N, C-alpha and C positions, 0 to 999 in steps of 0.2 A: 504494500500500500504506500502510495506517495504521500509525502508530507504536504501540509497546506500551502507552502510557498513554492512548491516544485513547478517549474515551467511546463514540464511534460512528464508523463508517466514513464516508467522504465521501458515499456513496450515501444512508446513513441521515440524515446531516446535511441533505442536499438535500430528502429527504422531510419532515423536521421543519420546515425553513425554508419549504417550500411550504405546509404546513398553516397556518403562521402568516401568511405574506404573501398567498398566493393564496386560501386558503379562510377566512381570518379567525378562526382559532382563537385563543383567549387564550394568551398566552405560557406562563402557569403550567400550563394544561391540557396543552399540547403537550409541555412539559418533563416533566411527570409521566408522560405516555404513553411517552416515550422514555427515562425514568429519567435525566435530566440536571438540573443545577441551572438555576434560572430565568435567572440572568445568562448562562449558556452558551447557552441557547436564544435569548435576546435577541440575543446577539452573532452567532450564526449567521444569524438572520433579517435582521439589519442587513447582514451581509456579502452575503447573497443579494440584498437590495435594491440594494446598491451594485455588486456584481460579477457577479451571476447565479450560474450553476452553478459557474463557475471559482472563486468565493469559498469553496467548500466543501472545496477541496483542503487537505491537511496543509501547515502552514507550519513553517519552521524556528524553533526556540526559542532559537537562538544569538543573543546580543546583538549589536547593530550595532557596538559598540566595547567595549573593556575597558580603561578608563583606569588601573586599578590592577593590571594584569597584571604578573606578575614578569618583569623584563627577561631576555632570552634568555641573556646571559652568566652571569647568576646561576643560571638553570635549568641550564646546562651544568655549572657548578661544583657545584651540589647533586647532580646526577646522578653526577658524577665521585666526589664524596665517598661517596655511597651505594654505588657499585659497587666502588671501590678499597678502602674500609675496611669494607664490608658493614654500614653503619650504617642504623638506622631513622630516621624523621623527627625524633624527639626528640634522638637522639644527633647527628644531622647539624646540628641547630640549635645544639647545645652545643659542637660541634667548634671548636677554636681558629681554624682558617682561615676558618670560617664567620662569625666575629664581624665581619670587615671588611665583610660584606654587610649593609647596613642594610635588612633586609626583615622583615616581620612574622612570617612562618613559612615553612618550606619547603613547596612544593607541586609536586613534580616531575610533569610531564605525560607523561613517557615510561613505557612499560610496563616494569615491573620484571622482572628476570631470574627464572627458575624458582626459584633457591635462596632468593629473598626471600619466597616465598609461604608 
């Protein structure tokens, strides 16, 4: 299943890549036919050359690492402040207990409770 932002389904990507690789279509013409950008068509054709049909599957967009990720103890403290004191992100940052955390800004990853929406 394709993700919501995918320009084409994996099946359509395969058809596009085959037009370019096997039938010799110019990348620009194939991209125009499938209504995708030239670099996108080129990338899919290259993946098809390297990996075949398996290269057309959706890939994760999650980064391999997150070196600047907020440390888990800080996340817990931020979430605690937001839940206990019902503070928004700006107020959480300005909270006196928060100042001991040397972080750029609060980014809680937990789902907020219903009363915060």
